N, CA, C and O atoms as a Tinker XYZ file with bonds, in Angstrom:
   292  protein
     1  N    -14.846000   29.115000   -4.817000    73     2
     2  CA   -15.640000   27.873000   -4.455000    64     1     3
     3  C    -15.213000   26.797000   -5.171000    63     2     4     5
     4  O    -15.169000   26.935000   -6.394000    81     3
     5  N    -14.856000   25.650000   -4.644000    73     3     6
     6  CA   -14.352000   24.424000   -5.234000    64     5     7
     7  C    -15.448000   23.846000   -5.966000    63     6     8     9
     8  O    -16.614000   23.976000   -5.593000    81     7
     9  N    -15.051000   23.107000   -7.168000    73     7    10
    10  CA   -16.005000   22.486000   -8.050000    64     9    11
    11  C    -16.183000   20.848000   -7.467000    63    10    12    13
    12  O    -15.350000   19.946000   -7.548000    81    11
    13  N    -17.415000   20.805000   -6.922000    73    11    14
    14  CA   -17.559000   19.170000   -6.188000    64    13    15
    15  C    -16.752000   18.167000   -6.958000    63    14    16    17
    16  O    -15.833000   17.455000   -6.554000    81    15
    17  N    -17.375000   18.276000   -8.352000    73    15    18
    18  CA   -16.716000   17.150000   -9.292000    64    17    19
    19  C    -15.492000   17.178000   -9.291000    63    18    20    21
    20  O    -14.954000   16.083000   -9.128000    81    19
    21  N    -14.765000   18.149000   -9.431000    73    19    22
    22  CA   -12.987000   18.195000   -9.425000    64    21    23
    23  C    -12.719000   17.513000   -7.924000    63    22    24    25
    24  O    -12.073000   16.472000   -7.804000    81    23
    25  N    -13.193000   18.103000   -7.000000    73    23    26
    26  CA   -12.685000   17.295000   -5.552000    64    25    27
    27  C    -12.909000   15.930000   -5.328000    63    26    28    29
    28  O    -12.133000   15.211000   -4.699000    81    27
    29  N    -14.177000   15.492000   -5.941000    73    27    30
    30  CA   -14.546000   14.127000   -5.837000    64    29    31
    31  C    -13.351000   13.352000   -6.530000    63    30    32    33
    32  O    -12.615000   12.576000   -5.920000    81    31
    33  N    -13.223000   13.715000   -8.154000    73    31    34
    34  CA   -12.038000   13.102000   -8.766000    64    33    35
    35  C    -10.780000   12.953000   -7.918000    63    34    36    37
    36  O    -10.251000   11.849000   -7.791000    81    35
    37  N    -10.318000   13.991000   -7.367000    73    35    38
    38  CA    -9.183000   13.948000   -6.464000    64    37    39
    39  C     -9.263000   13.187000   -5.336000    63    38    40    41
    40  O     -8.260000   12.532000   -5.052000    81    39
    41  N    -10.022000   13.132000   -4.770000    73    39    42
    42  CA   -10.433000   12.326000   -3.379000    64    41    43
    43  C    -10.247000   10.671000   -3.986000    63    42    44    45
    44  O     -9.669000    9.807000   -3.327000    81    43
    45  N    -10.796000   10.444000   -5.239000    73    43    46
    46  CA   -10.870000    9.068000   -5.753000    64    45    47
    47  C     -9.438000    8.583000   -6.146000    63    46    48    49
    48  O     -9.141000    7.389000   -6.173000    81    47
    49  N     -8.575000    9.591000   -6.448000    73    47    50
    50  CA    -7.537000    9.205000   -7.000000    64    49    51
    51  C     -6.318000    8.976000   -5.821000    63    50    52    53
    52  O     -5.233000    8.443000   -6.055000    81    51
    53  N     -6.685000    9.413000   -4.734000    73    51    54
    54  CA    -5.539000    9.154000   -3.474000    64    53    55
    55  C     -5.787000    8.280000   -2.544000    63    54    56    57
    56  O     -6.956000    7.944000   -2.356000    81    55
    57  N     -4.869000    7.799000   -1.865000    73    55    58
    58  CA    -4.994000    7.077000   -0.354000    64    57    59
    59  C     -4.704000    8.128000    0.695000    63    58    60    61
    60  O     -3.882000    9.034000    0.550000    81    59
    61  N     -5.409000    7.938000    1.701000    73    59    62
    62  CA    -5.221000    8.849000    2.883000    64    61    63
    63  C     -4.700000    8.025000    4.148000    63    62    64    65
    64  O     -5.121000    6.876000    4.281000    81    63
    65  N     -3.959000    8.459000    4.925000    73    63    66
    66  CA    -3.615000    7.888000    6.161000    64    65    67
    67  C     -3.612000    8.985000    7.243000    63    66    68    69
    68  O     -3.230000   10.077000    6.823000    81    67
    69  N     -3.922000    8.937000    8.418000    73    67    70
    70  CA    -4.120000    9.641000    9.525000    64    69    71
    71  C     -3.039000    9.203000   10.586000    63    70    72    73
    72  O     -2.969000    7.983000   10.736000    81    71
    73  N     -2.424000    9.752000   11.138000    73    71    74
    74  CA    -1.441000    9.206000   12.241000    64    73    75
    75  C     -1.040000   10.214000   13.222000    63    74    76    77
    76  O     -1.157000   11.382000   12.853000    81    75
    77  N     -0.527000    9.964000   14.561000    73    75    78
    78  CA    -0.117000   10.625000   15.667000    64    77    79
    79  C      1.285000   10.179000   15.640000    63    78    80    81
    80  O      1.529000    8.979000   15.769000    81    79
    81  N      2.304000   11.111000   15.470000    73    79    82
    82  CA     3.650000   10.912000   15.295000    64    81    83
    83  C      4.404000   11.914000   16.099000    63    82    84    85
    84  O      3.924000   13.044000   16.196000    81    83
    85  N      5.473000   11.643000   16.657000    73    83    86
    86  CA     6.563000   12.673000   17.501000    64    85    87
    87  C      7.103000   13.493000   16.273000    63    86    88    89
    88  O      7.538000   12.856000   15.314000    81    87
    89  N      7.103000   14.766000   16.245000    73    87    90
    90  CA     7.687000   15.577000   15.428000    64    89    91
    91  C      8.936000   15.840000   16.122000    63    90    92    93
    92  O      9.096000   16.426000   17.193000    81    91
    93  N      9.884000   15.265000   15.270000    73    91    94
    94  CA    11.506000   15.277000   15.759000    64    93    95
    95  C     12.083000   16.848000   15.847000    63    94    96    97
    96  O     13.166000   17.025000   16.406000    81    95
    97  N     11.378000   17.943000   15.309000    73    95    98
    98  CA    11.737000   19.348000   15.528000    64    97    99
    99  C     11.236000   19.924000   16.652000    63    98   100   101
   100  O     12.023000   20.631000   17.282000    81    99
   101  N     10.020000   19.793000   17.107000    73    99   102
   102  CA     9.284000   20.260000   18.110000    64   101   103
   103  C      9.233000   19.341000   19.296000    63   102   104   105
   104  O      8.794000   19.698000   20.389000    81   103
   105  N      9.749000   18.018000   19.007000    73   103   106
   106  CA     9.503000   16.933000   20.140000    64   105   107
   107  C      8.058000   16.982000   20.819000    63   106   108   109
   108  O      7.886000   17.069000   22.035000    81   107
   109  N      7.144000   16.919000   19.957000    73   107   110
   110  CA     5.690000   17.182000   20.259000    64   109   111
   111  C      4.850000   16.047000   19.550000    63   110   112   113
   112  O      5.460000   15.378000   18.716000    81   111
   113  N      3.760000   15.804000   19.742000    73   111   114
   114  CA     3.049000   14.920000   19.127000    64   113   115
   115  C      2.162000   15.696000   17.960000    63   114   116   117
   116  O      1.322000   16.558000   18.221000    81   115
   117  N      2.422000   15.339000   16.928000    73   115   118
   118  CA     1.972000   15.807000   15.797000    64   117   119
   119  C      0.743000   14.874000   14.977000    63   118   120   121
   120  O      1.020000   13.790000   14.466000    81   119
   121  N     -0.533000   15.420000   14.939000    73   119   122
   122  CA    -1.716000   14.850000   14.091000    64   121   123
   123  C     -1.573000   14.963000   12.697000    63   122   124   125
   124  O     -1.952000   16.045000   12.250000    81   123
   125  N     -1.099000   14.088000   11.817000    73   123   126
   126  CA    -0.948000   14.390000   10.556000    64   125   127
   127  C     -1.940000   13.546000    9.593000    63   126   128   129
   128  O     -2.508000   12.495000    9.890000    81   127
   129  N     -2.009000   14.209000    8.443000    73   127   130
   130  CA    -2.929000   13.443000    7.207000    64   129   131
   131  C     -2.053000   13.441000    6.360000    63   130   132   133
   132  O     -1.456000   14.486000    6.100000    81   131
   133  N     -1.694000   11.965000    5.566000    73   131   134
   134  CA    -0.700000   11.921000    4.553000    64   133   135
   135  C     -1.658000   11.390000    3.454000    63   134   136   137
   136  O     -2.613000   10.629000    3.605000    81   135
   137  N     -1.183000   11.968000    2.297000    73   135   138
   138  CA    -1.861000   11.377000    1.216000    64   137   139
   139  C     -0.968000   10.775000    0.155000    63   138   140   141
   140  O      0.206000   11.144000    0.141000    81   139
   141  N     -1.431000    9.796000   -0.833000    73   139   142
   142  CA    -0.512000    9.218000   -1.789000    64   141   143
   143  C     -1.399000    8.944000   -3.160000    63   142   144   145
   144  O     -2.509000    8.412000   -3.184000    81   143
   145  N     -0.750000    9.366000   -4.139000    73   143   146
   146  CA    -1.749000    9.051000   -5.384000    64   145   147
   147  C     -1.683000    7.623000   -5.740000    63   146   148   149
   148  O     -0.671000    7.037000   -5.355000    81   147
   149  N     -2.592000    6.919000   -6.423000    73   147   150
   150  CA    -2.404000    5.538000   -6.361000    64   149   151
   151  C     -1.935000    5.243000   -7.582000    63   150   152   153
   152  O     -2.601000    5.193000   -8.616000    81   151
   153  N     -0.509000    4.999000   -7.429000    73   151   154
   154  CA     0.286000    4.610000   -8.510000    64   153   155
   155  C      1.405000    3.569000   -7.565000    63   154   156   157
   156  O      1.486000    3.404000   -6.348000    81   155
   157  N      2.070000    3.068000   -8.528000    73   155   158
   158  CA     3.088000    2.171000   -7.695000    64   157   159
   159  C      4.338000    2.748000   -7.229000    63   158   160   161
   160  O      4.950000    2.179000   -6.325000    81   159
   161  N      4.810000    3.888000   -7.784000    73   159   162
   162  CA     5.941000    4.714000   -7.415000    64   161   163
   163  C      5.729000    5.737000   -6.737000    63   162   164   165
   164  O      6.665000    6.518000   -6.562000    81   163
   165  N      4.340000    6.028000   -6.129000    73   163   166
   166  CA     4.085000    7.213000   -5.483000    64   165   167
   167  C      4.624000    7.377000   -4.326000    63   166   168   169
   168  O      4.928000    6.304000   -3.805000    81   167
   169  N      4.913000    8.477000   -3.593000    73   167   170
   170  CA     5.527000    8.289000   -2.068000    64   169   171
   171  C      4.217000    9.197000   -1.393000    63   170   172   173
   172  O      3.496000    9.945000   -2.053000    81   171
   173  N      4.106000    8.963000   -0.038000    73   171   174
   174  CA     3.352000    9.506000    0.789000    64   173   175
   175  C      3.676000   10.997000    1.177000    63   174   176   177
   176  O      4.724000   11.131000    1.809000    81   175
   177  N      3.112000   11.897000    0.966000    73   175   178
   178  CA     3.098000   13.384000    1.422000    64   177   179
   179  C      2.189000   14.069000    2.344000    63   178   180   181
   180  O      0.986000   14.200000    2.118000    81   179
   181  N      2.848000   14.546000    3.494000    73   179   182
   182  CA     1.989000   14.988000    4.351000    64   181   183
   183  C      1.365000   16.234000    3.939000    63   182   184   185
   184  O      1.998000   17.182000    3.474000    81   183
   185  N     -0.102000   16.206000    4.152000    73   183   186
   186  CA    -1.149000   17.377000    3.666000    64   185   187
   187  C     -1.546000   18.275000    4.751000    63   186   188   189
   188  O     -1.880000   19.441000    4.542000    81   187
   189  N     -1.517000   17.824000    5.714000    73   187   190
   190  CA    -2.027000   18.380000    7.028000    64   189   191
   191  C     -1.504000   18.054000    8.400000    63   190   192   193
   192  O     -1.482000   16.888000    8.792000    81   191
   193  N     -1.024000   19.202000    9.245000    73   191   194
   194  CA    -0.484000   18.740000   10.347000    64   193   195
   195  C     -0.663000   19.695000   11.295000    63   194   196   197
   196  O     -0.388000   20.870000   11.052000    81   195
   197  N     -1.237000   19.217000   12.710000    73   195   198
   198  CA    -1.694000   20.081000   13.555000    64   197   199
   199  C     -0.778000   21.099000   14.226000    63   198   200   201
   200  O     -1.175000   22.094000   14.832000    81   199
   201  N      0.502000   20.737000   14.048000    73   199   202
   202  CA     1.531000   21.815000   14.589000    64   201   203
   203  C      1.807000   22.952000   13.693000    63   202   204   205
   204  O      2.468000   23.900000   14.115000    81   203
   205  N      1.306000   22.929000   12.369000    73   203   206
   206  CA     1.449000   23.720000   11.603000    64   205   207
   207  C     -0.251000   24.640000   11.369000    63   206   208   209
   208  O     -1.336000   24.110000   11.612000    81   207
   209  N     -0.072000   26.047000   10.866000    73   207   210
   210  CA    -1.186000   26.450000   10.355000    64   209   211
   211  C     -2.102000   26.008000    9.564000    63   210   212   213
   212  O     -1.624000   25.510000    8.545000    81   211
   213  N     -3.361000   25.987000    9.631000    73   211   214
   214  CA    -4.189000   25.277000    8.392000    64   213   215
   215  C     -3.808000   25.447000    7.289000    63   214   216   217
   216  O     -3.504000   26.599000    6.979000    81   215
   217  N     -3.696000   24.493000    6.402000    73   215   218
   218  CA    -3.127000   24.521000    4.882000    64   217   219
   219  C     -1.935000   24.485000    4.691000    63   218   220   221
   220  O     -1.519000   24.261000    3.554000    81   219
   221  N     -1.007000   24.710000    5.829000    73   219   222
   222  CA     0.228000   24.836000    5.670000    64   221   223
   223  C      1.361000   23.688000    6.032000    63   222   224   225
   224  O      1.418000   23.337000    7.211000    81   223
   225  N      2.018000   23.249000    5.340000    73   223   226
   226  CA     3.047000   22.284000    5.218000    64   225   227
   227  C      4.179000   22.520000    4.364000    63   226   228   229
   228  O      4.216000   23.339000    3.446000    81   227
   229  N      5.232000   21.638000    4.781000    73   227   230
   230  CA     6.674000   22.114000    4.409000    64   229   231
   231  C      7.536000   21.086000    3.749000    63   230   232   233
   232  O      8.158000   20.293000    4.456000    81   231
   233  N      7.629000   21.035000    2.254000    73   231   234
   234  CA     8.355000   20.049000    1.814000    64   233   235
   235  C      7.927000   18.849000    1.932000    63   234   236   237
   236  O      8.807000   17.997000    1.807000    81   235
   237  N      6.407000   18.302000    2.221000    73   235   238
   238  CA     6.131000   17.270000    2.291000    64   237   239
   239  C      6.247000   16.749000    3.643000    63   238   240   241
   240  O      5.519000   15.799000    3.933000    81   239
   241  N      7.036000   17.211000    4.512000    73   239   242
   242  CA     7.427000   17.043000    5.944000    64   241   243
   243  C      8.030000   15.480000    5.980000    63   242   244   245
   244  O      7.589000   14.715000    6.838000    81   243
   245  N      8.801000   15.132000    5.261000    73   243   246
   246  CA     9.442000   13.771000    5.211000    64   245   247
   247  C      9.910000   13.366000    6.476000    63   246   248   249
   248  O      9.961000   12.154000    6.684000    81   247
   249  N     10.300000   14.229000    7.453000    73   247   250
   250  CA    10.812000   13.880000    8.781000    64   249   251
   251  C      9.572000   13.015000    9.615000    63   250   252   253
   252  O      9.709000   12.169000   10.498000    81   251
   253  N      8.461000   13.494000    9.067000    73   251   254
   254  CA     7.269000   12.790000    9.837000    64   253   255
   255  C      7.004000   11.514000    9.317000    63   254   256   257
   256  O      6.537000   10.584000    9.975000    81   255
   257  N      7.405000   11.467000    7.735000    73   255   258
   258  CA     6.969000   10.044000    7.109000    64   257   259
   259  C      8.111000    9.056000    7.461000    63   258   260   261
   260  O      7.943000    7.968000    6.910000    81   259
   261  N      9.052000    9.121000    8.107000    73   259   262
   262  CA     9.998000    8.091000    8.329000    64   261   263
   263  C      9.470000    6.793000    8.998000    63   262   264   265
   264  O      8.980000    6.821000   10.127000    81   263
   265  N      9.576000    5.741000    8.324000    73   263   266
   266  CA     9.116000    4.454000    8.497000    64   265   267
   267  C      7.258000    4.340000    8.457000    63   266   268   269
   268  O      6.525000    3.413000    8.803000    81   267
   269  N      6.980000    5.509000    7.962000    73   267   270
   270  CA     5.494000    5.547000    7.528000    64   269   271
   271  C      4.973000    4.214000    6.678000    63   270   272   273
   272  O      3.946000    3.608000    6.985000    81   271
   273  N      5.786000    3.868000    5.626000    73   271   274
   274  CA     5.356000    2.933000    4.672000    64   273   275
   275  C      5.453000    1.549000    5.715000    63   274   276   277
   276  O      4.422000    0.876000    5.744000    81   275
   277  N      6.454000    1.132000    6.461000    73   275   278
   278  CA     6.537000    0.195000    7.337000    64   277   279
   279  C      5.276000    0.031000    8.030000    63   278   280   281
   280  O      4.570000   -0.973000    7.931000    81   279
   281  N      5.010000    1.067000    8.746000    73   279   282
   282  CA     3.754000    1.200000   10.075000    64   281   283
   283  C      2.548000    0.652000    9.256000    63   282   284   285
   284  O      1.743000   -0.150000    9.732000    81   283
   285  N      2.477000    1.190000    7.869000    73   283   286
   286  CA     1.039000    1.043000    7.199000    64   285   287
   287  C      0.873000   -0.421000    6.921000    63   286   288   289
   288  O     -0.280000   -0.844000    6.842000    81   287
   289  N      1.937000   -1.298000    6.753000    73   287   290
   290  CA     1.937000   -2.573000    6.198000    64   289   291
   291  C      1.600000   -3.622000    7.299000    63   290   292
   292  O      1.548000   -4.819000    7.015000    81   291
């Protein structure tokens, strides 16, 4: 079981974004959740994707994050 205090600290140090994007590999809509630690040089990383089994992502799935920063601003 996860420690609620540790989980709360993790949630406070990250920014989260939710997007529906076309997956370039499967040519289908992927509902993704991306996270970024709160620092100037941090990158967005996909942490959840509806086209993958629960809790399974591959290499940060940067293919889904193309132009992600620009859309967020």
